[in-house]
C-alpha positions in Angstrom: -38.0 0.9 15.1 -36.3 1.1 18.5 -35.6 -2.6 18.7 -32.8 -2.5 16.2 -31.2 0.4 18.0 -31.2 -1.5 21.3 -29.8 -4.6 19.5 -27.1 -2.4 17.9 -26.2 -1.0 21.3 -25.9 -4.6 22.7 -23.8 -5.6 19.8 -21.5 -2.6 20.3 -21.1 -3.5 24.0 -20.3 -7.1 23.0 -17.6 -5.8 20.5 -16.2 -3.6 23.2 -15.7 -6.7 25.4 -13.9 -8.5 22.7 -10.2 -9.2 22.8 -9.7 -7.4 19.5 -11.3 -4.2 20.8 -9.4 -4.2 24.1 -6.1 -4.8 22.3 -6.9 -2.0 19.8 -7.7 0.5 22.6 -4.6 -0.4 24.5 -2.4 0.0 21.5 -4.2 3.3 20.5 -3.6 4.8 24.0 0.2 4.2 23.7 0.4 5.8 20.2 -1.9 8.7 21.0 0.2 9.4 24.1 3.1 10.2 22.0 2.3 13.2 19.7 5.1 12.3 17.2 4.0 8.7 16.9 0.4 9.8 16.5 1.3 12.3 13.8 3.4 9.7 11.9 0.6 7.1 12.2 -2.1 9.5 11.0 0.1 10.4 8.0 0.7 6.8 7.1 -2.9 5.7 7.6 -4.2 8.7 5.5 -1.9 7.8 2.6 -2.5 4.1 3.0 -6.2 4.6 2.8 -5.8 6.7 -0.4 -3.5 4.0 -2.0 -6.2 1.4 -1.3 -8.9 3.4 -3.0 -7.0 4.4 -6.1 -5.2 2.8 -9.0 -5.9 -0.8 -8.4 -3.6 -1.8 -11.3 -0.5 -0.4 -9.5 -1.6 -1.1 -6.0 1.3 -3.2 -5.0 3.9 -0.8 -6.3 2.2 2.1 -4.7 2.0 0.3 -1.4 5.7 -0.6 -1.5 6.5 3.1 -2.2 4.3 4.1 0.8 6.1 1.6 3.1 9.4 3.1 2.0 8.2 6.6 2.5 7.0 5.8 6.0 9.8 3.6 7.0 10.4 5.5 10.2 6.9 5.2 11.4 6.7 1.5 10.5 9.9 0.9 12.3 8.3 1.9 15.7 7.1 -1.3 17.4 4.3 0.5 19.1 3.0 1.8 15.8 3.3 -1.7 14.3 1.3 -3.1 17.3 -1.4 -0.5 16.7 -1.7 -1.3 13.0 -1.9 -5.0 13.7 -4.6 -4.4 16.4 -6.5 -2.1 14.0 -6.4 -4.8 11.3 -7.8 -7.4 13.7 -10.6 -5.1 14.8 -11.4 -4.3 11.2 -11.7 -8.0 10.5 -14.1 -8.3 13.4 -16.2 -5.4 12.1 -16.2 -7.0 8.6 -17.3 -10.3 9.9 -20.2 -8.6 11.8 -21.2 -6.7 8.7 -21.0 -9.8 6.5 -23.2 -11.7 8.9 -25.8 -9.0 9.1 -25.9 -8.7 5.3 -26.1 -12.5 4.9 -28.7 -13.0 7.6 -30.7 -10.0 6.2 -30.7 -11.6 2.7 -28.5 -9.0 1.0 -26.7 -10.5 -2.0 -23.0 -9.8 -1.7 -21.9 -12.3 -4.4 -20.9 -9.4 -6.7 -18.0 -8.7 -4.3 -16.4 -12.2 -4.9 -14.8 -10.9 -8.0 -12.9 -8.1 -6.2 
């Protein structure tokens, strides 16, 4: 059972060495270092997460409203950099997850329709 834990630790270290992770950490440090930006970012991310999980039929309209509501936060270049870095890191995590599932024989075909 311990082999997968060691492999996971090695994978985690590899991810931490990636350009995506390093860029994310750099951008995060800048935003976290400014309490106002950090609060604005957390508020936006929380609401964005909720929009993505609810009301798929009106997703685009809800997202446009969210962007308008958080116009001040999204206008801060450092917050934009963080959000872009976060998206790149999430894509990396998703690619890792998909590879693990595919190599492990998990059928993810049902997700194609989403």
